[in-house]
C-alpha positions in Angstrom: -25.4 23.9 63.1 -21.8 23.7 61.8 -21.3 20.3 63.4 -24.7 19.1 62.2 -24.0 20.2 58.7 -20.6 18.5 58.8 -22.2 15.2 59.9 -25.0 15.4 57.3 -23.0 16.6 54.4 -19.6 14.9 55.0 -19.6 12.1 57.5 -23.0 10.5 56.6 -22.4 10.4 52.8 -18.8 9.2 53.3 -20.0 6.5 55.7 -22.7 5.5 53.2 -20.1 5.3 50.4 -17.9 3.2 52.6 -20.7 0.8 53.4 -21.5 0.5 49.7 -17.9 0.0 48.6 -17.1 -2.6 51.2 -20.6 -4.1 51.6 -22.2 -4.1 48.1 -19.7 -3.3 45.4 -18.5 -6.5 43.7 -14.9 -7.3 43.1 -13.6 -6.6 39.6 -10.8 -8.5 37.9 -8.5 -7.0 35.3 -7.0 -8.6 32.2 -4.2 -6.7 30.6 -3.3 -7.0 26.9 -0.8 -4.8 24.9 0.0 -4.9 21.2 1.2 -2.8 18.3 0.9 -2.9 14.5 4.1 -4.1 12.8 4.9 -4.2 9.1 7.3 -5.9 6.8 9.0 -3.8 4.2 10.9 -6.2 1.9 13.1 -4.8 -0.9 11.2 -4.7 -4.2 12.3 -6.8 -7.2 11.7 -3.8 -9.3 14.8 -2.1 -7.8 16.8 -4.5 -10.1 15.1 -3.2 -13.2 14.2 0.4 -12.7 15.3 1.5 -9.3 11.7 1.8 -8.2 10.8 2.2 -4.5 10.2 -0.7 -2.3 6.8 -2.1 -1.4 5.3 0.2 1.2 4.3 -1.1 4.6 1.9 0.0 7.2 1.9 3.5 8.7 1.0 5.0 12.0 -2.6 5.4 10.7 -3.1 1.7 11.2 -2.7 2.1 15.0 -5.0 5.1 14.9 -7.7 3.1 13.1 -7.3 0.3 15.5 -7.6 2.7 18.5 -10.9 4.0 17.1 -12.1 0.5 16.2 -11.7 -0.8 19.8 -14.1 1.9 21.0 -16.6 1.5 18.2 -20.1 0.2 18.3 -19.3 -2.3 15.6 -16.7 -4.1 17.7 -18.9 -4.0 20.8 -21.8 -5.5 18.8 -19.7 -8.2 17.3 -18.2 -9.3 20.6 -21.6 -9.2 22.3 -23.0 -11.5 19.7 -20.2 -14.0 20.3 -19.9 -14.0 24.2 -23.0 -12.1 25.4 -21.4 -9.1 27.1 -24.7 -8.1 28.8 -24.8 -11.3 30.7 -21.1 -11.2 31.7 -21.2 -7.6 33.0 -24.5 -8.1 34.9 -23.3 -11.1 36.9 -22.8 -8.9 40.0 -26.5 -8.2 40.1 -27.8 -4.8 39.1 -30.0 -4.7 42.2 -27.1 -5.6 44.6 -24.5 -3.4 42.8 -26.4 -0.7 40.8 -23.4 1.6 40.3 -20.7 -0.8 38.9 -22.9 -3.5 37.4 -24.5 -3.3 33.9 -28.3 -3.0 33.8 -29.6 -5.4 31.1 -30.9 -5.5 28.5 -30.3 -1.9 27.5 -29.7 -0.5 24.1 -26.5 -0.9 22.1 -25.6 2.7 23.0 -25.9 1.8 26.7 -23.6 -1.2 26.1 -21.1 0.9 24.3 -21.1 3.5 27.1 -20.5 0.7 29.7 -17.9 -0.8 27.4 -15.8 2.4 27.5 -16.0 2.2 31.3 -14.8 -1.4 31.5 -12.3 -1.4 28.6 -9.7 1.2 29.2 -7.3 2.0 26.4 -3.8 3.6 26.8 -2.3 4.7 23.4 1.3 5.7 23.0 1.2 7.6 19.7 5.0 8.0 19.5 5.7 4.2 19.7 2.4 3.0 18.2 1.7 0.9 21.3 -1.8 0.1 22.5 -2.4 -1.2 26.1 -5.8 -2.4 27.2 -7.2 -3.0 30.7 -10.4 -5.1 30.6 -12.5 -5.4 33.7 -15.1 -8.0 34.6 -16.6 -9.6 37.7 -14.9 -12.9 37.0 -11.3 -13.3 36.0 -12.2 -15.8 33.3 -14.7 -13.3 31.8 -12.1 -10.5 31.8 -9.6 -12.8 30.1 -12.2 -13.9 27.6 -13.1 -10.4 26.6 -9.5 -9.4 26.2 -8.9 -12.4 23.9 -11.8 -11.5 21.7 -10.6 -7.9 21.5 -7.2 -9.1 20.4 -8.6 -11.6 17.9 -10.9 -9.0 16.3 -8.1 -6.4 16.2 -5.9 -9.0 14.4 -8.7 -9.7 12.0 -9.1 -6.0 11.2 -5.4 -5.5 10.5 -5.4 -8.6 8.3 -8.4 -7.3 6.4 -6.7 -3.9 5.9 -3.6 -5.6 4.7 -5.6 -7.9 2.4 -7.3 -4.9 0.8 -4.0 -3.2 0.2 -2.6 -6.3 -1.4 -5.6 -6.8 -3.6 -5.4 -3.2 -4.8 -1.7 -3.6 -5.5 -2.3 -6.8 -7.5 -5.3 -5.3 -9.4 -3.3 -2.2 -10.4 -0.3 -4.4 -11.4 -2.6 -6.7 -13.5 -4.2 -3.7 -15.2 -0.8 -2.4 -16.1 0.4 -5.8 -17.3 -2.7 -6.3 -19.5 -2.1 -2.8 -21.1 1.5 -3.6 -21.7 0.6 -7.0 -23.4 -1.9 -5.3 -25.6 0.7 -2.6 -26.6 3.3 -5.2 -27.3 0.8 -7.2 -29.5 0.0 -4.0 -31.5 3.7 -3.2 -32.0 4.6 -6.6 -33.2 1.6 -6.7 -35.5 2.7 -3.4 -37.0 6.2 -4.7 -37.7 4.7 -7.9 -39.3 2.4 -5.8 -41.5 5.3 -3.6 -42.6 7.3 -6.7 -43.7 4.4 -8.2 -45.5 3.7 -4.9 -47.3 7.2 -4.3 -48.5 8.4 -7.9 -48.7 11.4 -6.9 -46.6 12.5 -8.4 -43.4 15.0 -5.7 -42.5 15.3 -2.7 -44.9 18.5 -1.5 -43.3 20.3 -4.8 -44.3 19.0 -4.5 -47.9 20.2 -0.9 -48.0 23.6 -1.9 -46.8 23.9 -4.6 -49.5 22.8 -2.1 -52.3 25.3 0.4 -51.1 28.0 -2.2 -51.1 27.3 -2.9 -54.8 27.5 0.8 -55.6 30.8 1.1 -53.7 32.2 -1.8 -55.7 31.1 -0.3 -59.0 32.6 3.1 -58.1 35.9 1.4 -57.4 35.8 -0.3 -60.8 34.9 3.1 -62.4 37.8 4.8 -60.7 40.2 2.0 -61.9 38.8 2.3 -65.5 39.2 6.1 -65.5 42.8 5.8 -64.4 43.5 3.2 -67.1 41.8 5.4 -69.7 44.0 8.3 -68.7 47.1 6.1 -69.1 46.1 4.9 -72.6 45.3 8.5 -73.7 48.8 9.5 -72.9 50.5 6.6 -74.6 48.3 5.5 -77.6 46.9 6.9 -80.8 43.5 8.6 -80.9 41.9 5.8 -82.9 43.3 3.0 -80.6 40.5 0.4 -80.2 41.5 -0.1 -76.6 40.5 3.4 -75.8 37.1 2.9 -77.5 36.6 -0.3 -75.6 37.6 1.3 -72.3 35.3 4.2 -72.9 32.4 1.8 -73.6 33.2 0.0 -70.3 33.2 3.3 -68.4 29.8 4.2 -69.8 28.4 0.8 -68.8 29.8 1.1 -65.3 28.3 4.6 -64.9 24.9 3.4 -66.1 25.1 0.5 -63.7 26.0 2.8 -60.9 23.0 5.0 -61.7 20.7 2.0 -61.8 22.0 0.7 -58.5 21.6 4.1 -56.9 18.1 4.2 -58.3 17.5 0.8 -56.5 18.7 2.3 -53.3 16.3 5.2 -53.7 13.4 2.8 -54.3 12.3 -0.2 -52.2 12.6 -3.6 -53.8 8.9 -4.3 -53.2 7.8 -0.7 -52.9 4.8 0.7 -54.8 4.5 4.2 -56.2 8.2 4.9 -56.1 8.6 5.3 -52.4 12.0 6.4 -51.3 14.0 3.8 -49.4 15.0 6.4 -46.7 11.3 6.8 -45.9 10.8 3.1 -45.7 13.8 2.7 -43.5 12.6 5.5 -41.3 9.2 3.9 -40.9 10.8 0.6 -40.1 13.1 2.2 -37.5 10.1 3.9 -35.9 8.2 0.6 -35.7 11.2 -1.2 -34.3 11.7 1.5 -31.6 8.0 1.1 -30.7 8.4 -2.6 -30.4 11.5 -2.4 -28.3 9.8 0.1 -25.9 6.8 -2.2 -25.7 9.0 -5.2 -24.9 10.8 -3.2 -22.1 7.5 -2.0 -20.7 6.1 -5.5 -20.7 9.2 -6.8 -18.9 8.9 -4.1 -16.3 5.2 -4.6 -15.7 5.6 -8.4 -15.6 8.2 -8.1 -12.9 5.9 -5.7 -11.0 3.0 -8.1 -11.2 5.1 -11.0 -10.0 6.4 -8.9 -7.1 2.9 -7.8 -6.2 1.7 -11.4 -6.4 4.6 -12.7 -4.3 3.9 -9.9 -1.7 0.2 -11.0 -1.6 1.3 -14.3 -0.2 3.0 -12.7 2.7 1.4 -10.9 5.7 2.9 -7.5 5.3 1.1 -6.1 8.4 0.4 -8.0 11.5 -0.5 -7.4 15.1 2.3 -8.1 17.5 1.3 -8.7 21.2 4.1 -7.9 23.6 1.6 -8.6 26.4 -0.9 -11.3 25.7 -4.2 -11.4 27.5 -3.6 -12.1 31.2 -5.8 -13.7 33.8 -6.0 -12.1 37.2 -5.7 -14.1 40.5 -7.1 -11.4 42.8 -9.5 -8.5 42.4 -7.9 -5.0 42.0 -11.1 -3.0 41.3 -12.9 -1.1 42.5 -10.1 0.7 44.3 -12.1 1.2 47.5 -9.6 3.3 49.6 -8.9 5.6 46.6 -12.6 6.0 45.8 -13.5 6.7 49.4 -10.7 9.2 49.7 -11.9 11.0 46.6 -15.5 11.0 47.7 -14.6 12.3 51.2 -12.3 15.0 49.8 -15.0 16.2 47.4 -17.6 16.2 50.2 -15.3 18.1 52.5 -14.5 20.6 49.8 -18.2 21.1 49.0 -19.0 21.5 52.7 -16.2 24.0 53.2 -17.5 26.1 50.3 -21.0 26.0 51.7 -19.8 27.0 55.2 -17.8 29.9 53.7 -20.8 31.1 51.7 -23.0 30.8 54.8 -20.6 32.9 57.0 -20.2 35.4 54.3 -23.9 35.9 54.0 -24.2 36.2 57.8 -21.5 38.8 58.0 -23.3 41.0 55.4 -26.5 41.2 57.5 
C-alpha cells in the first residue's frame, strides 16, 4: 500500500506534469524593459528678484503612480484595443495548452488577471527603477507588448507633467492679473489726487514754500540787527528807525502769510492742512511703488512658468529598452517539475505519517 500510494500520489502526477510541460506547454518568450522617472530642476528666475525657491520637479510618487498604472485595468484595456491582447495570448491554443494559454474571449477582469501573470514588475523603491518582464508565445508579440507599455507609461508621465505645468501657468496668470489690477488702481488714485489738488508733487511745493520762509527769516534777522545798531547810535525820531521798523513789520507779515500758505494747499478746498495733503500723497505713492514691485515680481514669475511650460520637466528614461528574445526561457520546465515533485512528495509524506499515526493508536 505504501508503494502503491507513492506511485499514485507522487510518481503518476509528476509524470503527468512532465508529459504536459514537455509535450503540451508552449514556449514563452520574454521581452525586458526597464525605466525610471527623471525630472529637471532648473534654477528659477525668481531667485534673482526675491530669493524664491526653484521650480519643483517630480517626486518619488510619480514612480509609485506608474507602478500602479501598469497593473491597472485602464492600461490593459487601452493596449488590448490597440494590439488585441486576447488574440496574442491565445495563440498557443487554449485546448492544447489550457494552463499557460489565455482562454478567449473572457471578461476584462479575466484579462487583467492574466496580464498580471504575463507582465511581471520589479520595483526598486529606493532608486525609483521599474523593470518589466513581458511574456508571450512569440518573441515579436512580447516585444510589441513591451513597447506599448513603455509608450503608454511615457504618455502618462507627460500628461502628469503637462497638468502640473498648466496649473503653474494658471496660478501665475491669476497672480499677474491681480497685480495688474492693483497697479491700475494705485496709479488711478495718484492721478485723481493730482487732479483734485492741482499739485504734481506736494512735497516739492512744500520745499519751495519753506525756502521762501527761510529767506524772509534771514532778511528779518538782518533788519533786526540793523535796527538795534540804529537805536544805539541815532536819535529817537530818526526817520531811518521808523522806516526800518516799517520794513520789519512788512517782513513779519509776509512770513506769516508764507507760513499760512505752507499750512494750506495751493489748490486745497476747506482749509486742508498741507501736512495732511502730503501724508495722503505719500501713502498713495507708497501704494503705487508696492504695486509696481508686485507687478514686476509676478510678471517674472509668469514668464518663468511659461518658459518652464515649454520644457519637459519630467520624462521617462529607459535604461533598458524593450528587448526581443531569440530563444524561449519560459516555462521553466525543470524548475516547475522539481517544485511539483517536491510538493507531491511532501504531501505524500504527511499522509503517510498521518496514516501510521492512526494505525498505531488502534
